C-alpha positions as CSV (number, residue, x, y, z in Angstrom):
1,M,68.6,108.7,102.6
2,A,70.6,109.9,105.6
3,D,70.9,113.6,106.2
4,N,74.1,114.8,104.5
5,G,74.8,117.1,107.4
6,E,75.5,120.2,105.3
7,G,77.2,122.7,107.5
8,S,77.1,120.4,110.5
9,I,80.2,119.3,112.5
10,G,78.2,116.2,113.4
11,A,77.8,115.1,109.8
12,P,78.5,111.4,109.0
13,L,81.9,112.3,107.4
14,F,83.1,113.4,110.8
15,T,81.7,110.5,112.9
16,S,83.8,107.7,114.3
17,Y,84.4,104.4,112.5
18,K,85.8,101.1,113.4
19,M,88.2,100.0,110.6
20,G,88.9,96.5,111.6
21,K,90.9,96.7,114.8
22,F,91.5,100.4,114.3
23,H,89.2,103.0,115.9
24,L,89.0,106.2,113.7
25,S,87.6,109.5,114.9
26,H,86.4,110.6,111.5
27,R,86.2,109.3,107.9
28,V,88.6,111.8,106.1
29,V,91.8,109.9,105.0
30,L,95.1,111.3,103.7
31,A,95.4,109.6,100.3
32,P,98.8,108.2,99.1
33,M,100.5,110.8,96.9
34,T,103.9,110.8,95.2
35,R,105.8,114.0,96.4
36,C,109.5,113.3,95.3
37,R,111.1,114.6,98.5
38,A,113.0,111.5,99.6
39,L,116.6,112.1,98.5
40,N,118.5,108.8,98.1
41,E,115.1,107.1,98.7
42,L,115.3,108.0,102.4
43,P,112.5,109.7,104.3
44,N,113.9,112.7,106.2
45,A,112.9,115.5,108.5
46,A,110.6,117.1,105.9
47,H,108.6,113.9,105.8
48,V,108.3,113.9,109.6
49,E,106.9,117.5,109.3
50,Y,104.6,116.8,106.3
51,Y,102.9,113.7,107.8
52,T,102.7,115.1,111.3
53,Q,101.0,118.3,110.0
54,R,98.3,116.2,108.5
55,S,97.8,113.9,111.5
56,T,94.8,114.2,113.8
57,P,93.8,112.2,116.9
58,G,92.1,109.1,115.5
59,G,92.9,110.1,111.9
60,F,94.1,107.8,109.2
61,L,97.0,108.4,106.8
62,I,98.4,106.4,103.9
63,T,101.9,107.2,102.8
64,E,103.1,108.0,99.4
65,G,103.9,105.1,97.2
66,T,106.9,103.4,98.8
67,L,109.3,101.3,96.8
68,I,109.5,97.6,97.5
69,S,112.8,96.9,95.6
70,P,115.5,98.5,93.5
71,T,113.5,97.9,90.3
72,A,110.4,99.6,91.7
73,P,110.9,103.4,91.0
74,G,109.6,105.5,88.2
75,F,109.8,108.9,89.7
76,P,112.7,110.8,91.2
77,H,113.4,110.7,95.0
78,C,110.7,108.4,96.2
79,P,111.2,106.6,99.5
80,G,111.8,102.9,99.8
81,I,111.1,100.2,102.4
82,Y,113.5,97.5,101.2
83,T,116.7,98.4,103.1
84,N,117.5,98.6,106.9
85,E,118.4,102.3,106.4
86,Q,115.0,103.1,104.9
87,V,113.3,101.2,107.7
88,E,115.2,103.2,110.3
89,A,114.3,106.5,108.5
90,W,110.6,105.7,108.4
91,K,110.6,105.0,112.1
92,K,111.0,108.7,112.8
93,V,107.9,109.5,110.6
94,V,105.8,106.8,112.2
95,E,106.7,107.8,115.7
96,A,105.8,111.4,115.1
97,V,102.4,110.4,113.6
98,H,101.6,108.1,116.4
99,A,102.5,110.9,118.9
100,K,99.7,112.9,117.4
101,G,97.3,109.9,118.0
102,A,96.9,109.0,114.3
103,I,97.1,105.7,112.4
104,I,99.4,105.3,109.4
105,F,99.7,102.6,106.7
106,C,102.6,102.3,104.2
107,Q,101.6,102.0,100.6
108,L,103.7,99.3,98.8
109,W,104.5,100.3,95.3
110,H,106.2,98.9,92.1
111,V,105.6,101.0,89.0
112,G,106.5,98.2,86.6
113,R,106.7,99.5,83.0
114,A,106.0,103.1,84.2
115,S,109.7,103.6,84.6
116,H,112.8,104.3,82.5
117,P,116.3,102.7,82.4
118,V,117.6,105.8,84.2
119,Y,115.8,104.6,87.3
120,Q,116.7,100.9,86.9
121,P,119.7,99.0,88.3
122,G,122.4,98.9,85.6
123,G,120.2,100.9,83.2
124,S,118.2,97.8,82.3
125,A,114.7,97.8,80.9
126,P,111.8,98.1,83.5
127,I,109.9,94.9,84.3
128,S,106.3,94.4,83.5
129,A,103.6,92.0,82.5
130,T,104.3,92.9,78.9
131,N,106.9,94.0,76.4
132,K,104.6,96.8,75.2
133,P,105.6,100.4,76.2
134,I,103.3,103.0,77.5
135,S,102.1,105.1,74.5
136,K,103.6,108.4,73.4
137,R,100.8,110.4,74.8
138,W,102.3,109.9,78.3
139,N,105.5,111.4,79.6
140,I,107.8,110.3,82.4
141,L,109.3,112.8,84.9
142,M,113.1,112.4,84.7
143,P,115.6,112.9,87.6
144,D,116.7,116.3,86.2
145,G,113.1,117.6,86.0
146,S,112.7,117.2,82.3
147,H,110.2,114.8,80.7
148,A,110.8,111.9,78.3
149,K,108.8,109.2,76.6
150,Y,108.4,105.7,78.0
151,L,110.7,103.0,76.5
152,P,109.8,99.3,76.0
153,P,109.7,97.2,79.2
154,R,110.8,93.6,79.6
155,A,108.0,91.1,80.4
156,L,108.7,89.0,83.4
157,T,109.2,85.3,82.8
158,T,106.8,83.0,84.6
159,S,109.7,81.8,86.8
160,E,110.7,85.4,87.8
161,I,107.3,86.3,89.3
162,P,107.6,84.6,92.6
163,A,110.7,86.7,93.4
164,V,108.6,89.9,92.9
165,V,105.9,88.5,95.1
166,E,108.6,87.9,97.7
167,D,109.7,91.5,97.4
168,Y,106.1,92.6,98.4
169,R,106.1,90.2,101.4
170,Q,109.5,91.4,102.7
171,A,108.5,95.0,102.2
172,A,105.4,94.4,104.3
173,L,107.5,92.9,107.1
174,N,109.9,95.8,106.9
175,A,106.9,98.2,107.1
176,I,105.7,96.6,110.3
177,R,109.3,96.7,111.7
178,A,109.3,100.4,111.0
179,G,106.3,100.7,113.2
180,F,103.5,101.2,110.5
181,D,100.1,100.0,111.6
182,G,99.6,98.2,108.3
183,I,100.2,98.4,104.6
184,E,98.2,99.2,101.4
185,I,99.1,97.2,98.3
186,H,99.1,99.5,95.3
187,G,97.2,97.6,92.6
188,A,95.9,100.7,90.7
189,H,96.7,103.5,88.2
190,G,98.6,101.6,85.6
191,Y,101.5,100.4,87.8
192,L,102.9,96.8,88.0
193,I,99.9,95.0,89.5
194,D,97.5,96.9,87.3
195,Q,99.6,95.9,84.3
196,F,98.7,92.3,85.1
197,L,95.0,93.0,85.8
198,K,94.1,95.0,82.7
199,D,93.5,93.2,79.3
200,G,94.5,96.4,77.5
201,I,98.1,95.8,78.7
202,N,98.3,92.1,79.7
203,D,99.1,90.1,76.5
204,R,100.7,87.1,78.3
205,L,100.1,83.6,77.1
206,D,101.1,81.9,80.4
207,E,99.1,81.3,83.6
208,Y,99.1,85.1,84.3
209,G,97.4,86.1,81.1
210,G,94.1,85.7,79.2
211,S,91.2,84.9,81.5
212,L,90.1,87.1,84.3
213,G,91.2,84.5,86.8
214,N,94.7,84.4,85.3
215,R,95.0,88.2,85.2
216,C,94.0,88.4,88.9
217,K,96.6,85.7,89.9
218,F,99.5,88.0,90.5
219,L,97.5,90.4,92.7
220,M,96.1,87.5,94.7
221,Q,99.6,85.9,95.1
222,V,100.9,89.2,96.4
223,I,98.0,89.6,98.8
224,K,98.2,86.1,100.1
225,A,102.0,86.4,100.7
226,V,101.6,89.6,102.6
227,V,98.6,88.4,104.6
228,S,100.6,85.3,105.6
229,A,103.5,87.5,106.8
230,I,101.7,90.2,108.8
231,G,98.0,89.2,109.1
232,A,94.9,90.2,107.1
233,D,93.9,92.8,109.6
234,R,97.0,94.9,108.7
235,V,96.6,94.6,104.9
236,A,94.6,96.8,102.5
237,V,94.3,96.8,98.7
238,R,93.9,99.6,96.2
239,V,92.5,99.0,92.7
240,S,91.2,101.2,89.9
241,P,89.3,99.0,87.4
242,A,87.8,101.9,85.5
243,I,90.9,104.1,85.3
244,D,92.9,104.2,82.1
245,H,95.9,106.1,83.5
246,L,99.1,105.2,81.7
247,D,97.1,103.2,79.1
248,A,95.7,100.9,81.8
249,S,92.4,100.2,80.1
250,D,90.2,97.1,80.3
251,S,87.5,95.9,78.0
252,D,85.1,95.3,80.9
253,P,86.0,97.3,84.0
254,L,83.0,96.2,86.0
255,A,83.7,92.5,85.4
256,L,87.3,93.1,86.4
257,G,86.3,94.9,89.5
258,L,83.8,92.3,90.6
259,A,86.4,89.5,89.9
260,V,88.8,91.2,92.2
261,V,86.1,91.7,94.9
262,E,85.0,88.0,94.6
263,R,88.6,86.9,95.2
264,L,89.1,89.2,98.1
265,N,85.9,88.0,99.7
266,K,87.0,84.4,99.3
267,L,90.4,85.1,100.7
268,Q,88.8,86.7,103.8
269,Q,86.6,83.7,104.3
270,D,89.5,81.3,103.9
271,V,91.8,83.1,106.5
272,G,88.9,83.9,108.8
273,S,89.7,87.6,108.9
274,Q,88.8,90.7,106.9
275,L,91.4,92.8,105.2
276,T,91.6,96.3,106.7
277,Y,89.8,97.9,103.7
278,L,89.4,98.0,99.9
279,H,90.4,101.3,98.3
280,V,88.8,102.1,94.9
281,T,89.5,105.1,92.7
282,Q,86.4,106.8,91.2
283,P,86.1,106.6,87.4
284,R,86.0,110.5,87.3
285,Y,89.7,110.5,88.4
286,V,92.0,112.1,85.8
287,A,95.7,111.9,86.5
288,R,97.9,114.9,86.3
289,G,96.1,116.6,83.4
290,Q,98.0,114.5,80.9
291,T,95.0,112.4,79.8
292,E,93.7,113.1,76.4
293,P,89.9,113.7,76.1
294,H,88.1,110.4,76.1
295,S,84.5,109.2,76.5
296,Q,83.4,108.6,80.0
297,G,80.2,107.5,81.4
298,S,77.7,109.8,83.0
299,E,77.9,110.6,86.7
300,E,75.1,108.2,87.4
301,E,76.8,105.4,85.5
302,E,80.0,106.0,87.4
303,A,78.1,106.1,90.7
304,Q,76.4,102.8,89.8
305,F,79.8,101.3,89.0
306,M,81.1,102.1,92.4
307,R,78.0,101.0,94.2
308,R,78.2,97.6,92.5
309,L,81.7,97.1,93.9
310,R,80.6,98.5,97.3
311,K,77.6,96.2,97.5
312,H,79.6,93.1,96.7
313,Y,82.7,93.7,98.8
314,Q,82.4,92.3,102.3
315,G,84.4,94.8,104.3
316,T,85.4,98.4,104.7
317,F,85.1,100.4,101.5
318,M,87.2,103.5,100.8
319,C,86.7,105.8,97.8
320,S,89.1,108.4,96.3
321,G,89.3,110.6,93.3
322,G,88.1,114.2,92.8
323,F,86.0,114.4,96.1
324,T,84.9,117.7,97.3
325,R,83.5,118.3,100.8
326,E,79.9,117.9,99.6
327,L,80.6,114.8,97.5
328,A,82.4,113.1,100.4
329,M,79.7,113.9,102.8
330,Q,77.1,112.6,100.5
331,A,79.1,109.4,99.8
332,V,79.3,108.5,103.5
333,A,75.7,109.7,104.3
334,D,74.3,107.5,101.5
335,G,76.4,104.5,102.4
336,D,78.4,104.5,99.2
337,A,81.7,104.7,101.2
338,D,82.8,104.1,104.7
339,L,85.9,106.3,104.2
340,V,87.0,108.9,101.7
341,S,90.6,109.7,100.9
342,F,91.6,113.2,99.8
343,G,94.7,113.9,97.8
344,R,95.4,117.4,96.3
345,L,93.2,119.2,98.9
346,F,95.3,117.6,101.6
347,I,98.5,118.8,100.0
348,S,97.5,122.4,100.3
349,N,95.5,122.1,103.5
350,P,97.4,120.3,106.3
351,D,94.4,121.0,108.5
352,L,91.9,119.7,106.0
353,V,89.8,117.8,108.5
354,Y,89.2,120.9,110.6
355,R,88.5,123.0,107.5
356,L,86.0,120.5,106.2
357,K,84.3,120.3,109.5
358,V,83.7,124.0,109.9
359,K,83.2,124.6,106.1
360,A,86.2,127.0,106.0
361,P,87.8,128.2,102.8
362,L,90.5,126.0,101.4
363,N,94.0,126.9,100.3
364,R,94.5,126.4,96.5
365,Y,97.2,123.9,95.7
366,I,100.1,124.8,93.4
367,R,100.6,121.9,90.9
368,A,104.1,123.2,89.9
369,T,105.4,122.2,93.3
370,F,103.9,118.7,93.5
371,Y,107.0,116.9,92.4
372,T,109.9,119.2,93.2
373,Q,112.6,118.3,95.8
374,D,112.3,121.5,97.9
375,P,111.6,120.2,101.5
376,V,109.5,123.2,102.4
377,V,108.0,125.1,99.4
378,G,104.8,123.4,98.3
379,Y,105.4,120.7,100.9
380,T,105.2,121.9,104.5
381,D,104.6,125.7,104.0
382,Y,100.9,125.7,103.2
383,P,99.2,127.7,106.0
384,F,96.9,126.4,108.7
385,L,93.6,128.1,109.5
386,G,93.9,130.8,112.2
387,H,95.4,130.0,115.5
388,D,93.2,127.0,116.5
389,I,95.5,124.7,114.7
390,P,99.2,124.8,115.6
391,H,101.5,125.8,112.7
392,H,104.7,123.9,112.5
393,K,107.8,125.9,111.5
394,P,109.6,125.0,108.3
395,V,112.4,122.5,109.0
396,S,114.8,123.6,106.2
397,R,115.2,125.1,102.8
398,L,117.2,124.1,99.8
């Protein structure tokens, strides 16, 4: 076992790494997180501030879930990447991040049934792999800040699916036009692609349902379309086989995970290039505190699950979900991950990389401000540590 470097700035978590054609100076990644600050689906000055604060030379950032089409949203005020105006707005963010020497990918997102008619064009039902709604134990955040129950979605017909695949392809092209270094396809956490992958949701009788191969088909069509548009070395994929967020359960998560990995490996062989990385959420992840108590495997069982995927995937492997400094350092030192993405700790600690390096105290995050529209409070006003890290002034207030 490698030394986990406890207390050492030279620990494996803080060593350089070659992620495909990208040279990273450390292994700490900003995870994609919905923040609800994009009024009218447009990134703004607050986004420039937020992402720039969390940029480090040679660091890697993944944006919040970014909408690929008008039917994609399921939260208020999320940014899009499907119009020219959105592309132009994102350019300012990307340019600021690049000016700090960091690398940034855009996460392409469609929530599928995890939406509501209030978010849909013409008040229509959200699209999905199924007609089954998300169960009553889950709530959706409405535009006015209240919560409601999910309503039944509309299952896509077989003939409609290619148009959704095309939305992903065009969004990827738009992201590159905005200056992003690449894109991450969000295939996790109970959203549209995961609704096709999981047999607890997918009840289709056509070529997209039933067998593992059929349930993986939509994901692979999306990946192939995006790879053909922008190249495999600018494409990453996120999955969460063992996560039941938004009722996204599967009867055999390991088999599902290995089936996805097998197909990713074959795709890489066929195109003669690796994807940028595979991003997998740890089984210990619990979303937003809404999950009811349920049985989970032991820590060792969960670790073995992730190691099986890590062992079989031929490429860069990123983990996320509940990582502390110590867990992240151990994961990289033991070879269980090449990169570790941090979410909530990065919300409240814009200088997280530095704090983790020197083992400094961390700011506590305030959950109540995760999904508000204030461009400063709970977004860009978390303090930096001391004077070694420049503190950016707030850009505005509501």
